[in-house]
C-alpha positions in Angstrom: -124.1 -28.7 -144.9 -126.8 -29.6 -142.4 -130.1 -27.7 -142.4 -131.2 -26.3 -139.1 -134.2 -24.1 -138.1 -133.8 -21.7 -135.2 -137.0 -20.2 -133.8 -136.4 -17.1 -131.6 -139.2 -15.5 -129.5 -139.0 -12.9 -126.8 -141.1 -10.6 -124.8 -140.7 -7.7 -122.4 -143.2 -7.9 -119.6 -144.0 -4.4 -118.3 -145.6 -5.7 -115.1 -142.5 -7.5 -114.0 -140.0 -5.1 -115.7 -138.1 -8.1 -117.2 -137.4 -9.4 -120.6 -137.6 -13.1 -121.4 -136.5 -15.1 -124.4 -136.5 -18.6 -125.7 -135.3 -20.5 -128.7 -136.0 -23.8 -130.4 -133.4 -25.5 -132.6 -135.0 -27.9 -135.0 -132.7 -30.4 -136.7 -133.8 -33.6 -138.5 -137.0 -33.9 -136.4 -135.2 -33.3 -133.1 -135.5 -30.2 -131.0 -133.4 -28.4 -128.4 -135.0 -25.7 -126.4 -133.9 -22.9 -124.0 -135.5 -20.1 -122.1 -133.9 -17.3 -120.2 -134.3 -14.0 -118.4 -132.7 -11.2 -120.4 -130.8 -8.1 -119.5 -132.2 -6.4 -122.7 -135.6 -4.6 -122.7 -136.1 -4.6 -126.4 -137.6 -7.8 -127.8 -135.5 -7.7 -131.0 -132.3 -7.5 -128.9 -133.5 -10.4 -126.7 -134.1 -12.5 -129.8 -130.8 -11.4 -131.4 -128.9 -12.4 -128.2 -130.7 -15.8 -128.2 -129.8 -16.3 -131.9 -126.1 -15.8 -131.0 -126.4 -18.3 -128.1 -128.2 -20.8 -130.3 -125.8 -20.6 -133.2 -122.9 -20.9 -130.7 -124.2 -24.3 -129.8 -123.9 -25.7 -133.3 -120.8 -27.9 -133.6 -120.4 -27.9 -137.4 -121.2 -25.8 -140.5 -124.9 -25.4 -140.9 -127.4 -23.8 -143.3 -129.4 -21.9 -140.6 -132.9 -20.6 -141.2 -133.9 -18.1 -138.5 -137.6 -17.7 -137.8 -138.7 -14.9 -135.5 -141.4 -12.3 -135.3 -138.8 -9.6 -134.8 -136.9 -8.1 -137.7 -133.4 -9.2 -136.6 -131.8 -7.8 -139.8 -133.0 -4.2 -139.3 -130.3 -1.6 -140.0 -130.8 0.1 -136.7 -130.3 -3.2 -134.9 -127.1 -3.8 -136.8 -125.6 -0.4 -136.2 -127.1 0.3 -132.7 -127.3 -1.7 -129.6 -127.3 -5.0 -131.6 -123.9 -4.2 -133.3 -121.8 -6.3 -130.9 -124.2 -9.2 -131.1 -124.1 -9.1 -134.9 -120.3 -9.1 -134.7 -120.5 -12.3 -132.7 -123.0 -13.9 -135.1 -120.9 -13.0 -138.1 -117.7 -14.3 -136.5 -119.4 -17.7 -136.0 -120.4 -17.6 -139.6 -116.7 -17.1 -140.5 -115.3 -19.6 -137.9 -117.8 -22.4 -138.6 -118.9 -21.6 -142.2 -122.6 -21.1 -141.3 -125.0 -19.7 -143.9 -128.0 -17.7 -142.5 -131.4 -17.1 -144.0 -133.9 -14.9 -142.2 -137.6 -15.6 -142.8 -139.6 -12.4 -142.9 -143.0 -14.0 -142.9 -143.4 -17.2 -140.8 -145.9 -19.7 -142.0 -148.7 -21.1 -139.9 -146.7 -24.0 -138.5 -143.8 -21.7 -137.7 -146.1 -19.3 -135.9 -147.4 -22.2 -133.9 -143.8 -22.9 -132.6 -143.2 -19.2 -131.8 -146.6 -19.1 -129.9 -145.5 -22.2 -127.9 -142.3 -20.5 -127.0 -144.2 -17.4 -125.9 -146.5 -19.6 -123.7 -143.4 -21.1 -122.0 -142.0 -17.6 -121.4 -145.2 -16.6 -119.7 -144.9 -19.7 -117.4 -141.4 -18.9 -116.4 -142.0 -15.2 -115.9 -141.2 -14.2 -112.4 -142.0 -10.9 -110.7 -138.9 -8.7 -110.4 -137.6 -8.6 -106.8 -137.5 -5.0 -105.5 -134.5 -5.1 -103.2 -135.0 -1.4 -102.3 -138.4 -2.3 -100.9 -137.0 -5.3 -99.0 -134.2 -3.3 -97.5 -136.5 -0.5 -96.6 -138.7 -2.9 -94.7 -135.8 -4.6 -92.9 -134.5 -1.2 -91.6 -137.7 -0.5 -89.7 
């Protein structure tokens, strides 16, 4: 079983009223990265959504260590809004034979990776377009 680290970071920016997330998959010294705008407003849900996307890209059975600042295994996340995402993640576990480990306390080098993802999220952050304001101005 191959060992893979998945770093998930997310943030909801109040000023732009948008959530952003990113992940890094680390495998044998190689990295795959992804950032996105999210429909979710809760950082833990954004990270959970990204975890599902990241695990979905793995082609074979892996021993996955998940590194995130958010507590993705919180009971309220498993039974609340994150329930469907957890079902998808667990289905991938069954289908592909993945094993998950969730780190509660990232070490210094892992925090560095999470900080770098957050820096990228701030770069891609775009102000939310207010179509109501645009349409109001066009009607004048």
